[in-house]
PyMOL CGO cylinders between C-alpha atoms (Angstrom):
from pymol import cmd
from pymol.cgo import CYLINDER

trace = [
    CYLINDER, 50.48, -8.04, -38.95, 48.64, -5.63, -36.73, 0.3, 1, 1, 1, 1, 1, 1,
    CYLINDER, 48.64, -5.63, -36.73, 45.31, -7.37, -37.19, 0.3, 1, 1, 1, 1, 1, 1,
    CYLINDER, 45.31, -7.37, -37.19, 43.26, -8.48, -34.20, 0.3, 1, 1, 1, 1, 1, 1,
    CYLINDER, 43.26, -8.48, -34.20, 42.53, -12.15, -33.58, 0.3, 1, 1, 1, 1, 1, 1,
    CYLINDER, 42.53, -12.15, -33.58, 40.07, -13.66, -31.07, 0.3, 1, 1, 1, 1, 1, 1,
    CYLINDER, 40.07, -13.66, -31.07, 41.64, -14.33, -27.69, 0.3, 1, 1, 1, 1, 1, 1,
    CYLINDER, 41.64, -14.33, -27.69, 38.82, -15.22, -25.27, 0.3, 1, 1, 1, 1, 1, 1,
    CYLINDER, 38.82, -15.22, -25.27, 35.06, -15.48, -25.06, 0.3, 1, 1, 1, 1, 1, 1,
    CYLINDER, 35.06, -15.48, -25.06, 33.88, -13.48, -22.03, 0.3, 1, 1, 1, 1, 1, 1,
    CYLINDER, 33.88, -13.48, -22.03, 30.08, -13.67, -22.18, 0.3, 1, 1, 1, 1, 1, 1,
    CYLINDER, 30.08, -13.67, -22.18, 27.58, -15.62, -24.24, 0.3, 1, 1, 1, 1, 1, 1,
    CYLINDER, 27.58, -15.62, -24.24, 23.99, -14.63, -24.92, 0.3, 1, 1, 1, 1, 1, 1,
    CYLINDER, 23.99, -14.63, -24.92, 22.68, -16.13, -21.68, 0.3, 1, 1, 1, 1, 1, 1,
    CYLINDER, 22.68, -16.13, -21.68, 25.27, -14.31, -19.58, 0.3, 1, 1, 1, 1, 1, 1,
    CYLINDER, 25.27, -14.31, -19.58, 24.44, -11.03, -21.33, 0.3, 1, 1, 1, 1, 1, 1,
    CYLINDER, 24.44, -11.03, -21.33, 20.70, -11.58, -20.73, 0.3, 1, 1, 1, 1, 1, 1,
    CYLINDER, 20.70, -11.58, -20.73, 21.31, -12.24, -17.04, 0.3, 1, 1, 1, 1, 1, 1,
    CYLINDER, 21.31, -12.24, -17.04, 23.47, -9.11, -16.77, 0.3, 1, 1, 1, 1, 1, 1,
    CYLINDER, 23.47, -9.11, -16.77, 20.78, -6.96, -18.42, 0.3, 1, 1, 1, 1, 1, 1,
    CYLINDER, 20.78, -6.96, -18.42, 18.11, -8.37, -16.08, 0.3, 1, 1, 1, 1, 1, 1,
    CYLINDER, 18.11, -8.37, -16.08, 20.31, -7.62, -13.06, 0.3, 1, 1, 1, 1, 1, 1,
    CYLINDER, 20.31, -7.62, -13.06, 21.04, -4.08, -14.29, 0.3, 1, 1, 1, 1, 1, 1,
    CYLINDER, 21.04, -4.08, -14.29, 17.30, -3.49, -14.86, 0.3, 1, 1, 1, 1, 1, 1,
    CYLINDER, 17.30, -3.49, -14.86, 16.58, -4.54, -11.27, 0.3, 1, 1, 1, 1, 1, 1,
    CYLINDER, 16.58, -4.54, -11.27, 19.35, -2.28, -9.97, 0.3, 1, 1, 1, 1, 1, 1,
    CYLINDER, 19.35, -2.28, -9.97, 17.96, 0.68, -11.95, 0.3, 1, 1, 1, 1, 1, 1,
    CYLINDER, 17.96, 0.68, -11.95, 14.44, 0.06, -10.62, 0.3, 1, 1, 1, 1, 1, 1,
    CYLINDER, 14.44, 0.06, -10.62, 15.73, -0.18, -7.07, 0.3, 1, 1, 1, 1, 1, 1,
    CYLINDER, 15.73, -0.18, -7.07, 17.85, 2.97, -7.26, 0.3, 1, 1, 1, 1, 1, 1,
    CYLINDER, 17.85, 2.97, -7.26, 15.09, 4.99, -8.94, 0.3, 1, 1, 1, 1, 1, 1,
    CYLINDER, 15.09, 4.99, -8.94, 12.24, 3.49, -6.90, 0.3, 1, 1, 1, 1, 1, 1,
    CYLINDER, 12.24, 3.49, -6.90, 10.52, 2.17, -10.02, 0.3, 1, 1, 1, 1, 1, 1,
    CYLINDER, 10.52, 2.17, -10.02, 10.27, 3.31, -13.63, 0.3, 1, 1, 1, 1, 1, 1,
    CYLINDER, 10.27, 3.31, -13.63, 8.41, 6.59, -13.08, 0.3, 1, 1, 1, 1, 1, 1,
    CYLINDER, 8.41, 6.59, -13.08, 10.27, 9.63, -14.45, 0.3, 1, 1, 1, 1, 1, 1,
    CYLINDER, 10.27, 9.63, -14.45, 12.87, 7.38, -16.09, 0.3, 1, 1, 1, 1, 1, 1,
    CYLINDER, 12.87, 7.38, -16.09, 14.24, 7.67, -19.62, 0.3, 1, 1, 1, 1, 1, 1,
    CYLINDER, 14.24, 7.67, -19.62, 16.78, 5.39, -21.30, 0.3, 1, 1, 1, 1, 1, 1,
    CYLINDER, 16.78, 5.39, -21.30, 19.21, 6.84, -23.87, 0.3, 1, 1, 1, 1, 1, 1,
    CYLINDER, 19.21, 6.84, -23.87, 21.51, 4.61, -25.89, 0.3, 1, 1, 1, 1, 1, 1,
    CYLINDER, 21.51, 4.61, -25.89, 24.76, 5.91, -27.32, 0.3, 1, 1, 1, 1, 1, 1,
    CYLINDER, 24.76, 5.91, -27.32, 25.00, 5.14, -31.04, 0.3, 1, 1, 1, 1, 1, 1,
    CYLINDER, 25.00, 5.14, -31.04, 25.63, 2.48, -32.12, 0.3, 1, 1, 1, 1, 1, 1,
    CYLINDER, 25.63, 2.48, -32.12, 25.59, -0.57, -29.83, 0.3, 1, 1, 1, 1, 1, 1,
    CYLINDER, 25.59, -0.57, -29.83, 24.23, 1.37, -26.87, 0.3, 1, 1, 1, 1, 1, 1,
    CYLINDER, 24.23, 1.37, -26.87, 20.93, 1.80, -28.73, 0.3, 1, 1, 1, 1, 1, 1,
    CYLINDER, 20.93, 1.80, -28.73, 19.88, -1.89, -28.91, 0.3, 1, 1, 1, 1, 1, 1,
    CYLINDER, 19.88, -1.89, -28.91, 21.16, -2.38, -25.35, 0.3, 1, 1, 1, 1, 1, 1,
    CYLINDER, 21.16, -2.38, -25.35, 18.92, 0.54, -24.27, 0.3, 1, 1, 1, 1, 1, 1,
    CYLINDER, 18.92, 0.54, -24.27, 15.93, -1.12, -25.96, 0.3, 1, 1, 1, 1, 1, 1,
    CYLINDER, 15.93, -1.12, -25.96, 16.67, -4.41, -24.17, 0.3, 1, 1, 1, 1, 1, 1,
    CYLINDER, 16.67, -4.41, -24.17, 17.05, -2.60, -20.84, 0.3, 1, 1, 1, 1, 1, 1,
    CYLINDER, 17.05, -2.60, -20.84, 13.76, -0.74, -21.31, 0.3, 1, 1, 1, 1, 1, 1,
    CYLINDER, 13.76, -0.74, -21.31, 11.97, -4.03, -22.08, 0.3, 1, 1, 1, 1, 1, 1,
    CYLINDER, 11.97, -4.03, -22.08, 13.51, -5.65, -18.97, 0.3, 1, 1, 1, 1, 1, 1,
    CYLINDER, 13.51, -5.65, -18.97, 12.35, -2.73, -16.81, 0.3, 1, 1, 1, 1, 1, 1,
    CYLINDER, 12.35, -2.73, -16.81, 8.86, -3.05, -18.30, 0.3, 1, 1, 1, 1, 1, 1,
    CYLINDER, 8.86, -3.05, -18.30, 8.82, -6.73, -17.27, 0.3, 1, 1, 1, 1, 1, 1,
    CYLINDER, 8.82, -6.73, -17.27, 9.69, -5.75, -13.70, 0.3, 1, 1, 1, 1, 1, 1,
    CYLINDER, 9.69, -5.75, -13.70, 7.63, -2.57, -13.28, 0.3, 1, 1, 1, 1, 1, 1,
    CYLINDER, 7.63, -2.57, -13.28, 4.81, -2.94, -15.81, 0.3, 1, 1, 1, 1, 1, 1,
    CYLINDER, 4.81, -2.94, -15.81, 5.80, 0.42, -17.32, 0.3, 1, 1, 1, 1, 1, 1,
    CYLINDER, 5.80, 0.42, -17.32, 8.25, 0.73, -20.19, 0.3, 1, 1, 1, 1, 1, 1,
    CYLINDER, 8.25, 0.73, -20.19, 10.56, 3.75, -19.97, 0.3, 1, 1, 1, 1, 1, 1,
    CYLINDER, 10.56, 3.75, -19.97, 10.92, 5.70, -23.22, 0.3, 1, 1, 1, 1, 1, 1,
    CYLINDER, 10.92, 5.70, -23.22, 14.09, 5.08, -25.22, 0.3, 1, 1, 1, 1, 1, 1,
    CYLINDER, 14.09, 5.08, -25.22, 16.17, 7.53, -27.22, 0.3, 1, 1, 1, 1, 1, 1,
    CYLINDER, 16.17, 7.53, -27.22, 19.38, 7.39, -29.19, 0.3, 1, 1, 1, 1, 1, 1,
    CYLINDER, 19.38, 7.39, -29.19, 22.26, 9.82, -28.93, 0.3, 1, 1, 1, 1, 1, 1,
    CYLINDER, 22.26, 9.82, -28.93, 24.91, 10.44, -31.59, 0.3, 1, 1, 1, 1, 1, 1,
    CYLINDER, 24.91, 10.44, -31.59, 28.08, 11.90, -30.07, 0.3, 1, 1, 1, 1, 1, 1,
    CYLINDER, 28.08, 11.90, -30.07, 30.10, 12.23, -33.32, 0.3, 1, 1, 1, 1, 1, 1,
    CYLINDER, 30.10, 12.23, -33.32, 30.42, 16.03, -33.23, 0.3, 1, 1, 1, 1, 1, 1,
    CYLINDER, 30.42, 16.03, -33.23, 30.99, 16.16, -29.47, 0.3, 1, 1, 1, 1, 1, 1,
    CYLINDER, 30.99, 16.16, -29.47, 34.10, 13.98, -29.48, 0.3, 1, 1, 1, 1, 1, 1,
    CYLINDER, 34.10, 13.98, -29.48, 37.41, 15.58, -28.53, 0.3, 1, 1, 1, 1, 1, 1,
    CYLINDER, 37.41, 15.58, -28.53, 39.17, 13.65, -31.31, 0.3, 1, 1, 1, 1, 1, 1,
    CYLINDER, 39.17, 13.65, -31.31, 36.94, 14.94, -34.12, 0.3, 1, 1, 1, 1, 1, 1,
    CYLINDER, 36.94, 14.94, -34.12, 39.92, 16.77, -35.67, 0.3, 1, 1, 1, 1, 1, 1,
    CYLINDER, 39.92, 16.77, -35.67, 41.62, 13.41, -36.23, 0.3, 1, 1, 1, 1, 1, 1,
    CYLINDER, 41.62, 13.41, -36.23, 38.77, 12.16, -38.41, 0.3, 1, 1, 1, 1, 1, 1,
    CYLINDER, 38.77, 12.16, -38.41, 38.22, 13.85, -41.75, 0.3, 1, 1, 1, 1, 1, 1,
    CYLINDER, 38.22, 13.85, -41.75, 34.60, 12.75, -42.13, 0.3, 1, 1, 1, 1, 1, 1,
    CYLINDER, 34.60, 12.75, -42.13, 33.01, 11.38, -38.95, 0.3, 1, 1, 1, 1, 1, 1,
    CYLINDER, 33.01, 11.38, -38.95, 30.15, 8.97, -39.55, 0.3, 1, 1, 1, 1, 1, 1,
    CYLINDER, 30.15, 8.97, -39.55, 27.03, 10.61, -38.17, 0.3, 1, 1, 1, 1, 1, 1,
    CYLINDER, 27.03, 10.61, -38.17, 23.73, 9.10, -37.11, 0.3, 1, 1, 1, 1, 1, 1,
    CYLINDER, 23.73, 9.10, -37.11, 20.52, 10.74, -36.04, 0.3, 1, 1, 1, 1, 1, 1,
    CYLINDER, 20.52, 10.74, -36.04, 20.04, 11.76, -32.44, 0.3, 1, 1, 1, 1, 1, 1,
    CYLINDER, 20.04, 11.76, -32.44, 16.46, 10.92, -31.54, 0.3, 1, 1, 1, 1, 1, 1,
    CYLINDER, 16.46, 10.92, -31.54, 15.32, 11.43, -27.97, 0.3, 1, 1, 1, 1, 1, 1,
    CYLINDER, 15.32, 11.43, -27.97, 11.51, 11.46, -28.27, 0.3, 1, 1, 1, 1, 1, 1,
    CYLINDER, 11.51, 11.46, -28.27, 10.88, 12.60, -24.69, 0.3, 1, 1, 1, 1, 1, 1,
    CYLINDER, 10.88, 12.60, -24.69, 11.82, 15.61, -22.62, 0.3, 1, 1, 1, 1, 1, 1,
    CYLINDER, 11.82, 15.61, -22.62, 14.90, 14.98, -20.54, 0.3, 1, 1, 1, 1, 1, 1,
    CYLINDER, 14.90, 14.98, -20.54, 14.19, 18.02, -18.35, 0.3, 1, 1, 1, 1, 1, 1,
    CYLINDER, 14.19, 18.02, -18.35, 13.78, 16.78, -14.80, 0.3, 1, 1, 1, 1, 1, 1,
    CYLINDER, 13.78, 16.78, -14.80, 14.04, 13.14, -15.93, 0.3, 1, 1, 1, 1, 1, 1,
    CYLINDER, 14.04, 13.14, -15.93, 16.30, 10.46, -14.48, 0.3, 1, 1, 1, 1, 1, 1,
    CYLINDER, 16.30, 10.46, -14.48, 18.23, 9.53, -17.61, 0.3, 1, 1, 1, 1, 1, 1,
    CYLINDER, 18.23, 9.53, -17.61, 20.07, 6.24, -17.88, 0.3, 1, 1, 1, 1, 1, 1,
    CYLINDER, 20.07, 6.24, -17.88, 22.78, 6.56, -20.52, 0.3, 1, 1, 1, 1, 1, 1,
    CYLINDER, 22.78, 6.56, -20.52, 23.63, 3.18, -22.05, 0.3, 1, 1, 1, 1, 1, 1,
    CYLINDER, 23.63, 3.18, -22.05, 26.76, 2.06, -23.92, 0.3, 1, 1, 1, 1, 1, 1,
    CYLINDER, 26.76, 2.06, -23.92, 28.40, -1.25, -24.70, 0.3, 1, 1, 1, 1, 1, 1,
    CYLINDER, 28.40, -1.25, -24.70, 31.97, -0.71, -23.43, 0.3, 1, 1, 1, 1, 1, 1,
    CYLINDER, 31.97, -0.71, -23.43, 33.38, 1.82, -21.00, 0.3, 1, 1, 1, 1, 1, 1,
    CYLINDER, 33.38, 1.82, -21.00, 37.09, 2.28, -21.64, 0.3, 1, 1, 1, 1, 1, 1,
    CYLINDER, 37.09, 2.28, -21.64, 38.76, 5.72, -21.50, 0.3, 1, 1, 1, 1, 1, 1,
    CYLINDER, 38.76, 5.72, -21.50, 35.58, 7.64, -20.65, 0.3, 1, 1, 1, 1, 1, 1,
    CYLINDER, 35.58, 7.64, -20.65, 35.84, 9.96, -23.64, 0.3, 1, 1, 1, 1, 1, 1,
    CYLINDER, 35.84, 9.96, -23.64, 32.69, 8.70, -25.37, 0.3, 1, 1, 1, 1, 1, 1,
    CYLINDER, 32.69, 8.70, -25.37, 30.69, 9.15, -22.17, 0.3, 1, 1, 1, 1, 1, 1,
    CYLINDER, 30.69, 9.15, -22.17, 32.07, 12.67, -21.72, 0.3, 1, 1, 1, 1, 1, 1,
    CYLINDER, 32.07, 12.67, -21.72, 30.93, 13.43, -25.28, 0.3, 1, 1, 1, 1, 1, 1,
    CYLINDER, 30.93, 13.43, -25.28, 27.52, 11.93, -24.53, 0.3, 1, 1, 1, 1, 1, 1,
    CYLINDER, 27.52, 11.93, -24.53, 27.13, 14.11, -21.44, 0.3, 1, 1, 1, 1, 1, 1,
    CYLINDER, 27.13, 14.11, -21.44, 27.84, 17.21, -23.53, 0.3, 1, 1, 1, 1, 1, 1,
    CYLINDER, 27.84, 17.21, -23.53, 25.33, 16.11, -26.19, 0.3, 1, 1, 1, 1, 1, 1,
    CYLINDER, 25.33, 16.11, -26.19, 22.72, 15.29, -23.54, 0.3, 1, 1, 1, 1, 1, 1,
    CYLINDER, 22.72, 15.29, -23.54, 23.06, 18.69, -21.88, 0.3, 1, 1, 1, 1, 1, 1,
    CYLINDER, 23.06, 18.69, -21.88, 22.34, 20.35, -25.22, 0.3, 1, 1, 1, 1, 1, 1,
    CYLINDER, 22.34, 20.35, -25.22, 18.93, 18.60, -25.11, 0.3, 1, 1, 1, 1, 1, 1,
    CYLINDER, 18.93, 18.60, -25.11, 17.93, 19.79, -21.65, 0.3, 1, 1, 1, 1, 1, 1,
    CYLINDER, 17.93, 19.79, -21.65, 18.59, 19.48, -17.95, 0.3, 1, 1, 1, 1, 1, 1,
    CYLINDER, 18.59, 19.48, -17.95, 17.98, 15.98, -16.58, 0.3, 1, 1, 1, 1, 1, 1,
    CYLINDER, 17.98, 15.98, -16.58, 17.34, 15.43, -12.89, 0.3, 1, 1, 1, 1, 1, 1,
    CYLINDER, 17.34, 15.43, -12.89, 20.10, 12.79, -12.84, 0.3, 1, 1, 1, 1, 1, 1,
    CYLINDER, 20.10, 12.79, -12.84, 22.27, 11.03, -15.39, 0.3, 1, 1, 1, 1, 1, 1,
    CYLINDER, 22.27, 11.03, -15.39, 23.22, 7.45, -14.61, 0.3, 1, 1, 1, 1, 1, 1,
    CYLINDER, 23.22, 7.45, -14.61, 25.50, 5.27, -16.71, 0.3, 1, 1, 1, 1, 1, 1,
    CYLINDER, 25.50, 5.27, -16.71, 24.88, 1.62, -17.61, 0.3, 1, 1, 1, 1, 1, 1,
    CYLINDER, 24.88, 1.62, -17.61, 27.44, -0.38, -19.59, 0.3, 1, 1, 1, 1, 1, 1,
    CYLINDER, 27.44, -0.38, -19.59, 27.70, -4.01, -20.56, 0.3, 1, 1, 1, 1, 1, 1,
    CYLINDER, 27.70, -4.01, -20.56, 31.51, -4.03, -20.12, 0.3, 1, 1, 1, 1, 1, 1,
    CYLINDER, 31.51, -4.03, -20.12, 33.83, -1.89, -18.01, 0.3, 1, 1, 1, 1, 1, 1,
    CYLINDER, 33.83, -1.89, -18.01, 37.37, -2.58, -19.09, 0.3, 1, 1, 1, 1, 1, 1,
    CYLINDER, 37.37, -2.58, -19.09, 39.15, 0.05, -16.99, 0.3, 1, 1, 1, 1, 1, 1,
    CYLINDER, 39.15, 0.05, -16.99, 41.94, 2.32, -18.30, 0.3, 1, 1, 1, 1, 1, 1,
    CYLINDER, 41.94, 2.32, -18.30, 40.02, 5.55, -17.66, 0.3, 1, 1, 1, 1, 1, 1,
    CYLINDER, 40.02, 5.55, -17.66, 41.52, 8.80, -18.93, 0.3, 1, 1, 1, 1, 1, 1,
    CYLINDER, 41.52, 8.80, -18.93, 38.71, 10.87, -17.43, 0.3, 1, 1, 1, 1, 1, 1,
    CYLINDER, 38.71, 10.87, -17.43, 37.01, 10.67, -14.00, 0.3, 1, 1, 1, 1, 1, 1,
    CYLINDER, 37.01, 10.67, -14.00, 33.96, 8.75, -15.20, 0.3, 1, 1, 1, 1, 1, 1,
    CYLINDER, 33.96, 8.75, -15.20, 32.44, 5.70, -13.48, 0.3, 1, 1, 1, 1, 1, 1,
    CYLINDER, 32.44, 5.70, -13.48, 29.52, 3.51, -14.46, 0.3, 1, 1, 1, 1, 1, 1,
    CYLINDER, 29.52, 3.51, -14.46, 26.58, 3.16, -12.07, 0.3, 1, 1, 1, 1, 1, 1,
    CYLINDER, 26.58, 3.16, -12.07, 25.57, -0.20, -13.55, 0.3, 1, 1, 1, 1, 1, 1,
    CYLINDER, 25.57, -0.20, -13.55, 28.02, -2.71, -15.04, 0.3, 1, 1, 1, 1, 1, 1,
    CYLINDER, 28.02, -2.71, -15.04, 27.27, -6.03, -16.72, 0.3, 1, 1, 1, 1, 1, 1,
    CYLINDER, 27.27, -6.03, -16.72, 30.83, -7.29, -16.24, 0.3, 1, 1, 1, 1, 1, 1,
    CYLINDER, 30.83, -7.29, -16.24, 34.23, -5.84, -15.37, 0.3, 1, 1, 1, 1, 1, 1,
    CYLINDER, 34.23, -5.84, -15.37, 36.78, -7.12, -17.87, 0.3, 1, 1, 1, 1, 1, 1,
    CYLINDER, 36.78, -7.12, -17.87, 40.39, -6.19, -17.10, 0.3, 1, 1, 1, 1, 1, 1,
    CYLINDER, 40.39, -6.19, -17.10, 42.23, -5.90, -20.39, 0.3, 1, 1, 1, 1, 1, 1,
    CYLINDER, 42.23, -5.90, -20.39, 45.41, -4.41, -21.77, 0.3, 1, 1, 1, 1, 1, 1,
    CYLINDER, 45.41, -4.41, -21.77, 45.66, -1.45, -24.13, 0.3, 1, 1, 1, 1, 1, 1,
    CYLINDER, 45.66, -1.45, -24.13, 46.72, -3.92, -26.84, 0.3, 1, 1, 1, 1, 1, 1,
    CYLINDER, 46.72, -3.92, -26.84, 43.43, -5.78, -26.62, 0.3, 1, 1, 1, 1, 1, 1,
    CYLINDER, 43.43, -5.78, -26.62, 40.02, -4.96, -28.02, 0.3, 1, 1, 1, 1, 1, 1,
    CYLINDER, 40.02, -4.96, -28.02, 36.80, -5.90, -26.21, 0.3, 1, 1, 1, 1, 1, 1,
    CYLINDER, 36.80, -5.90, -26.21, 33.95, -6.49, -28.66, 0.3, 1, 1, 1, 1, 1, 1,
    CYLINDER, 33.95, -6.49, -28.66, 30.29, -6.63, -27.76, 0.3, 1, 1, 1, 1, 1, 1,
    CYLINDER, 30.29, -6.63, -27.76, 28.07, -8.25, -30.36, 0.3, 1, 1, 1, 1, 1, 1,
    CYLINDER, 28.07, -8.25, -30.36, 24.34, -7.55, -30.27, 0.3, 1, 1, 1, 1, 1, 1,
    CYLINDER, 24.34, -7.55, -30.27, 21.86, -9.88, -31.97, 0.3, 1, 1, 1, 1, 1, 1,
    CYLINDER, 21.86, -9.88, -31.97, 19.92, -6.99, -33.58, 0.3, 1, 1, 1, 1, 1, 1,
    CYLINDER, 19.92, -6.99, -33.58, 23.10, -5.78, -35.29, 0.3, 1, 1, 1, 1, 1, 1,
    CYLINDER, 23.10, -5.78, -35.29, 25.44, -8.77, -35.44, 0.3, 1, 1, 1, 1, 1, 1,
    CYLINDER, 25.44, -8.77, -35.44, 23.20, -11.83, -35.39, 0.3, 1, 1, 1, 1, 1, 1,
    CYLINDER, 23.20, -11.83, -35.39, 24.32, -12.96, -31.92, 0.3, 1, 1, 1, 1, 1, 1,
    CYLINDER, 24.32, -12.96, -31.92, 24.86, -11.72, -28.38, 0.3, 1, 1, 1, 1, 1, 1,
    CYLINDER, 24.86, -11.72, -28.38, 28.41, -12.19, -27.14, 0.3, 1, 1, 1, 1, 1, 1,
    CYLINDER, 28.41, -12.19, -27.14, 31.42, -10.47, -25.63, 0.3, 1, 1, 1, 1, 1, 1,
    CYLINDER, 31.42, -10.47, -25.63, 34.94, -11.41, -26.73, 0.3, 1, 1, 1, 1, 1, 1,
    CYLINDER, 34.94, -11.41, -26.73, 38.47, -10.13, -26.23, 0.3, 1, 1, 1, 1, 1, 1,
    CYLINDER, 38.47, -10.13, -26.23, 40.61, -9.75, -29.32, 0.3, 1, 1, 1, 1, 1, 1,
    CYLINDER, 40.61, -9.75, -29.32, 44.38, -9.32, -29.22, 0.3, 1, 1, 1, 1, 1, 1,
    CYLINDER, 44.38, -9.32, -29.22, 46.84, -7.89, -31.72, 0.3, 1, 1, 1, 1, 1, 1,
    CYLINDER, 46.84, -7.89, -31.72, 48.25, -10.64, -33.90, 0.3, 1, 1, 1, 1, 1, 1,
    CYLINDER, 48.25, -10.64, -33.90, 52.00, -10.30, -33.63, 0.3, 1, 1, 1, 1, 1, 1,
    CYLINDER, 52.00, -10.30, -33.63, 52.51, -13.07, -36.17, 0.3, 1, 1, 1, 1, 1, 1,
    CYLINDER, 52.51, -13.07, -36.17, 53.83, -15.54, -33.58, 0.3, 1, 1, 1, 1, 1, 1,
    CYLINDER, 53.83, -15.54, -33.58, 50.59, -17.49, -33.00, 0.3, 1, 1, 1, 1, 1, 1,
    CYLINDER, 50.59, -17.49, -33.00, 49.87, -19.31, -36.22, 0.3, 1, 1, 1, 1, 1, 1,
    CYLINDER, 49.87, -19.31, -36.22, 50.83, -16.50, -38.57, 0.3, 1, 1, 1, 1, 1, 1,
    CYLINDER, 50.83, -16.50, -38.57, 47.37, -15.25, -39.42, 0.3, 1, 1, 1, 1, 1, 1,
]
cmd.load_cgo(trace, "trace")
């Protein structure tokens, strides 16, 4: 009881690839190319998505924007609830001062992770702009945060979990919705 079970497949690898290509085009259009652009992935699944996005932009513009990774563990407002947060290295190998930074994450839900990422990013410098790209926007915001680029809007309930799988980490690209198993559907 209380475990999550798969409910629905939302995107396969091809759909995710098409979404990333579309987002890359939207970023290039909004920023008038790839000049003065930096891509920063939020650890953990935002990092491989940022790499994919940078490669897609390079295909379009002939110039690959630099990619960094941002760990928001110590910037979270729920850090007191976790005894030992798992930390990863923040590595942004370019100056964000005056740069158009595209922050990348897999799922936008309450907005709290993005708020943490903004705080962490501001400790690194003063970007010209910060834009947000996410593979999935599932709604239910607790903070006034909105994505600039969205792969897919996936309305979901609070009792569901939206999972993005990335080939580099999980062996496949997919997006699925998982629901709490109440024991009524097959007794898993």
